[in-house]
C-alpha positions in Angstrom: 43.7 95.6 15.4 40.7 96.7 13.2 37.6 98.3 14.5 34.4 96.3 14.9 32.6 97.9 11.9 35.6 97.3 9.7 35.9 93.7 10.8 32.2 93.1 10.3 32.5 94.5 6.7 35.5 92.4 6.0 33.7 89.3 7.2 30.6 90.3 5.1 32.5 90.5 1.8 35.3 88.0 2.3 33.4 84.9 0.9 32.8 86.8 -2.3 36.4 88.2 -2.9 37.5 85.4 -5.2 34.7 86.1 -7.6 35.3 89.9 -7.4 39.0 89.4 -8.1 38.5 87.1 -11.0 36.1 89.4 -12.7 38.4 92.4 -12.2 41.5 90.5 -13.3 39.8 89.2 -16.4 38.3 92.6 -17.4 41.0 95.0 -16.2 44.2 92.9 -16.1 46.9 94.4 -14.0 44.6 97.2 -12.7 42.4 94.7 -10.9 43.6 95.7 -7.5 42.5 99.3 -8.1 39.1 98.2 -9.4 38.4 95.8 -6.5 39.5 98.4 -4.0 37.3 101.1 -5.6 34.3 98.6 -5.6 34.9 97.7 -2.0 35.1 101.3 -0.9 31.8 101.9 -2.7 30.3 98.8 -1.1 31.5 100.0 2.3 30.1 103.5 1.9 26.8 102.3 0.4 26.3 99.2 2.5 23.0 100.4 3.9 21.5 100.4 0.4 22.0 96.7 0.0 18.6 94.9 0.3 18.9 91.1 0.6 15.3 90.8 -0.5 16.3 92.2 -4.0 19.2 89.8 -4.6 22.3 88.0 -3.4 25.2 89.9 -1.9 27.6 88.4 -4.4 25.5 89.7 -7.3 25.4 93.2 -5.7 29.2 93.2 -5.2 29.7 92.0 -8.8 27.5 94.9 -10.0 29.9 97.3 -8.2 33.0 95.6 -9.7 31.5 95.6 -13.2 30.6 99.3 -12.9 34.2 100.1 -11.7 35.6 98.0 -14.6 33.5 99.9 -17.1 34.6 103.2 -15.7 38.2 102.1 -15.6 38.2 100.8 -19.2 36.5 104.0 -20.4 39.3 106.1 -18.8 42.0 103.7 -20.1 40.6 103.6 -23.6 42.7 106.6 -24.7 45.9 105.1 -23.3 45.5 101.5 -24.7 42.6 100.0 -26.7 43.2 96.5 -25.2 43.8 95.2 -21.8 46.8 92.9 -21.8 45.8 89.4 -20.8 48.5 87.3 -19.3 48.4 83.7 -20.5 48.3 81.0 -17.8 50.3 78.7 -20.1 52.1 79.8 -23.2 52.2 76.2 -24.3 48.5 76.2 -25.1 48.0 78.3 -28.2 44.2 77.7 -28.3 43.8 78.9 -24.7 45.9 81.9 -25.4 44.0 82.7 -28.7 40.7 82.4 -26.8 41.9 84.7 -24.0 43.0 87.3 -26.6 39.8 87.0 -28.5 37.7 87.5 -25.4 39.9 90.5 -24.5 39.0 92.0 -28.0 35.2 91.7 -27.5 33.2 94.8 -26.9 33.0 95.6 -23.1 29.3 94.5 -22.8 30.0 91.2 -24.6 33.1 90.5 -22.6 31.4 91.2 -19.3 28.6 88.8 -20.2 31.1 86.1 -21.2 33.1 86.6 -18.1 30.1 86.5 -15.8 28.3 83.6 -17.4 31.1 81.3 -18.6 34.0 82.1 -16.2 32.1 83.0 -13.0 29.3 80.5 -13.9 26.5 83.0 -13.0 23.0 82.1 -14.2 21.6 84.3 -17.0 19.3 86.1 -14.5 22.2 87.1 -12.2 24.2 88.2 -15.3 21.2 90.4 -16.2 21.2 91.9 -12.7 24.9 92.7 -12.8 24.7 94.2 -16.3 21.5 96.1 -15.5 19.5 94.6 -18.4 16.9 91.9 -19.2 17.7 88.2 -19.4 16.8 88.4 -23.1 19.4 91.0 -23.6 22.0 88.8 -21.9 21.1 85.9 -24.1 21.4 88.0 -27.2 24.7 89.5 -26.0 26.1 86.0 -25.3 24.9 84.8 -28.7 26.6 87.8 -30.4 29.8 87.3 -28.4 30.0 83.6 -29.4 29.4 84.5 -33.0 32.2 87.2 -32.9 34.5 84.7 -31.1 33.9 82.1 -33.8 34.9 84.6 -36.5 38.0 85.8 -34.6 39.1 82.3 -33.9 38.2 81.2 -37.5 36.1 78.3 -36.3 33.5 77.1 -38.7 30.8 75.0 -37.7 
């Protein structure tokens, strides 16, 4: 059986694990487990630095996952320029094309898209996770949508 501090930490982060896993899977593919584990280790060792007056726990944990994703992708860049994204359904070409296009975005654009459109975070929370202003997030999302339109050859 686990110790009381370990059990308390697990209970503290457990409600947020689905969002952490989703972000890590979408940004780092098959290496998501390593990324989440590294982020949770960082959260455990720096738990005392979390200040609930400065933001939500979920946002703080997503910051840690996003940081680990960025570091992981930087290390993996020399091995493979793209993260393989598994398609949920090969029958839906549009969905597959969109997933591939999102995977080809620059890391910052991809992170903004994943946080805002997939995890449904408000722009202010995306800014917190990315460590930038809300204006920068809006601009990054605008640029990402423009790039996706070009990649998907959508005119409008």
